[in-house]
C-alpha positions, 0 to 999 in steps of 0.5 A: 177979698184982699190979701193982707197988707204987704210985708216988708220981711218973711217974718211979718208977713207969716205973723199977718197971714197967720192971724187971719188963718188962725181967727178963721179956723179957730172960732169959739164954740157954738151957741149951746142950745137947750135941750127942748126940741126945735121942731115941736108942732105948734098952734099960732099964738101972740104973746110978745111980739118979738121982731124976727126980721129975716128969721120970720121965714124960718119954721123953726123961729115961727114955732119957737115963738108959738111955742114960747107964747103957748107955754107962757099962757098955759104954765106961766112966763117964769116956768122952766119950759117958758124960759127953755123956748124963750132961750132956744128962740134967742140961740136961733136969732143969734145964730141968724146974726139977729144979735140985737133981737137975740140979747133981750131974750137971753137976758130974760131967759137968764134972769128967769132962770137965776130966780127960779132955778138958782145961779148954779143950775145947769140951764142958768149957766147955759143962759150965761155962756150964750149971753157971753158968746153973744157980747163977745161976738158983738166986741162988748168984751168987758161985758162978756168976761164976767159971764163967762167966768161965771159959766165956767166957775159954775160948771167946774163946781157942779159938773167937774174939771173934765166934763164937756161943758166945762170944757166948752166954758174954758175954750170960750173964756180962752178965746175971749181972752185972746181977742182982749190981748190977755195972751198969758191967761188965755194960754193957760186955759187953752193948755187946760182944755187940750189936757182935758180933751186928751183925758177924755177923747184921747190924742188923736180926736178931731176936738183934741186936734182942735184944742191943740190948733187953738193953742198952736196959733196962741204959741206963735202969736207970743213968739213960741215958733217951735212949739207952734210948729210941733203942734200943727204938724200933729194937727196936720197928720191927724186931720189928714188921717181922719178927714182926708187931704182936701177937707177944709179942716185939714187945709186949714192946719196946712195953712197955718203950718205954712205960716209958721214955717214963713215966719221962721224963714222955711220958705220952700216948705211953706210955699209947697204947703200954701200951693197944696192948700190953694189947689185944695180949696180951688178943687174942694170949694171952688175958685170964688170961695172966700177960703180959696182967695185967702189960700192965694193971698197966703201963697202970694204974700210968701212969694213976694217975701222972698222976692218972687214978684213974677210968680205972686 
């Protein structure tokens, strides 16, 4: 793992490293699996020879393929149960990185659900969301955006603005817009997600702290350094209390806070925090883990930014 390109000043060094930390820490919400069980005992069948590649060895993938085939024979290819199994198989393939194989299955589930259940049914909206997340993950942002917007609108109308699935849709769209450079629109959505989680879960819940961290990373990106610092201090304190100092999520928050401090010229505190991160990751994850190495890179950036090449 290479450190980020050495910057000419503490400010640029901090921004470069924070961006890397933020991306690793604040990922989009995970895929939404359908409620169907992934562990239903099945007998082998052979409808639609779907290439599973490395997922062929997965017991769940084999069961889901068999289940989809069995349900298609007994209930029909457009039955909601069949479509649910196809959707679950698509989710499993996507989680395994098999995006090319997952996409047509997501589309098949989506089109079938739109026809059978309607465009505003929750299972249809789940398919929309999953396909949008897939397209985002492979860089097809302009295709993903209308799907994630439809998923959000549908959930807002059907479930209300504070339902957890609505907030998942808010966050998914916010992360996409952030990656597309639509920072003002992303910021509004991150604030909306944070407010809803504060109402639903309280200010100290881990999900609320995650939403606050998302907003803080974006605030730093657009130059709102004071807001980013205040928010990240809250995240650090909350995660430390709930998870402990050496938990990976706590260490990510410490790293992000340190890099904000580096950006604003608070070098001494930033270096202390980055040393804590490096030591914590080494103890919790091991010296060769990518996050441990990234922490060392960030510390080296901080030291070099103030001319301490001997320690860097």
